[in-house]
C-alpha positions as CSV (number, residue, x, y, z in Angstrom):
1,X,0.0,0.0,0.0
2,X,1.2,3.5,-0.7
3,X,-0.1,6.8,0.8
4,X,0.9,10.1,-0.7
5,X,0.3,13.5,1.0
6,X,0.8,16.2,-1.6
7,X,1.1,20.0,-1.5
8,X,0.8,22.3,-4.5
9,X,0.5,19.5,-6.9
10,X,0.3,20.5,-10.6
11,X,-2.8,19.3,-12.5
12,X,-0.8,17.0,-14.8
13,X,0.8,15.2,-11.8
14,X,-2.5,15.0,-9.9
15,X,-4.3,13.6,-12.9
16,X,-1.6,10.9,-13.3
17,X,-1.8,10.0,-9.6
18,X,-5.6,9.5,-10.0
19,X,-4.9,6.8,-12.5
20,X,-3.2,4.6,-9.9
21,X,-4.7,5.9,-6.6
22,X,-8.0,6.9,-5.1
23,X,-8.2,10.4,-3.6
24,X,-10.3,10.1,-0.4
25,X,-9.5,13.7,0.5
26,X,-8.0,16.5,-1.5
27,X,-4.3,15.9,-2.1
28,X,-4.3,12.5,-0.2
29,X,-3.7,9.5,-2.5
30,X,-4.0,5.9,-1.5
31,X,-3.4,2.8,-3.5
32,X,-1.5,-0.5,-4.0
33,X,1.2,-0.8,-6.6
34,X,3.6,-3.5,-7.5
35,X,7.3,-2.6,-7.1
36,X,7.8,-1.9,-10.9
37,X,4.8,0.5,-11.1
38,X,5.7,2.1,-7.8
39,X,9.2,2.9,-9.2
40,X,7.7,4.3,-12.4
41,X,5.2,6.5,-10.6
42,X,7.8,7.9,-8.2
43,X,10.1,8.6,-11.1
44,X,7.3,10.5,-12.9
45,X,6.6,12.5,-9.8
46,X,10.3,13.5,-9.4
47,X,10.6,14.5,-13.1
48,X,7.4,16.4,-13.4
49,X,6.9,18.1,-10.1
50,X,8.1,21.7,-9.7
51,X,10.5,22.4,-6.8
52,X,7.7,24.0,-4.6
53,X,5.6,20.9,-4.9
54,X,6.0,18.8,-1.7
55,X,5.1,15.2,-1.1
56,X,5.3,12.8,1.8
57,X,5.2,9.2,0.6
58,X,4.6,6.3,2.9
59,X,4.8,2.9,1.3
60,X,4.8,-0.8,2.4
61,X,8.3,-2.4,2.5
62,X,9.6,-5.7,3.7
63,X,11.6,-4.3,6.6
64,X,11.2,-4.5,10.4
65,X,8.7,-1.5,10.4
66,X,6.7,-2.7,7.4
67,X,6.9,0.7,5.7
68,X,9.2,3.3,4.3
69,X,8.9,7.1,4.5
70,X,10.1,9.3,1.6
71,X,9.9,13.1,1.2
72,X,9.9,14.9,-2.1
73,X,10.5,18.7,-1.9
74,X,9.2,20.8,1.0
75,X,6.3,18.8,2.5
76,X,5.3,21.4,5.1
77,X,6.9,19.6,8.0
78,X,8.7,22.6,9.5
79,X,11.1,21.6,12.3
80,X,10.7,17.8,11.6
81,X,13.7,15.9,10.4
82,X,13.5,12.4,9.1
83,X,16.3,10.1,10.2
84,X,17.2,6.4,9.9
85,X,18.9,5.1,13.0
86,X,19.9,1.4,13.1
87,X,17.5,0.7,10.1
88,X,14.5,2.3,11.9
89,X,12.9,5.3,10.3
90,X,12.2,8.1,12.9
91,X,11.0,11.7,12.7
92,X,12.8,14.0,15.0
93,X,10.6,16.9,16.2
94,X,13.5,18.6,17.9
95,X,17.1,18.2,16.8
96,X,20.0,18.8,19.2
97,X,23.6,19.0,17.9
98,X,25.8,16.2,19.2
99,X,27.8,18.5,21.5
100,X,24.7,19.8,23.2
101,X,23.2,16.4,24.1
102,X,23.2,15.9,27.9
103,X,24.7,12.4,28.6
């Protein structure tokens, strides 16, 4: 399963997404793609989206969490930083530099 949260999506990209996904709410796309189609759709989005178009993509993967998070452009997540630590995807809401961490 793939879930895409999109911001400022051009009509051409949005129309293409509607071929493969349902849109239960504006700019929220949900669907199931095989790995080949998923790669083609993501490539199309990267090639045809302007820099101000932001997307957050969450898709099923055979890893310990069962999903993968990918950001394309600015997705409106001010102050949140995605990190992968020991193979686990996390989203840091507040980021401290290494020298400021109290241990």
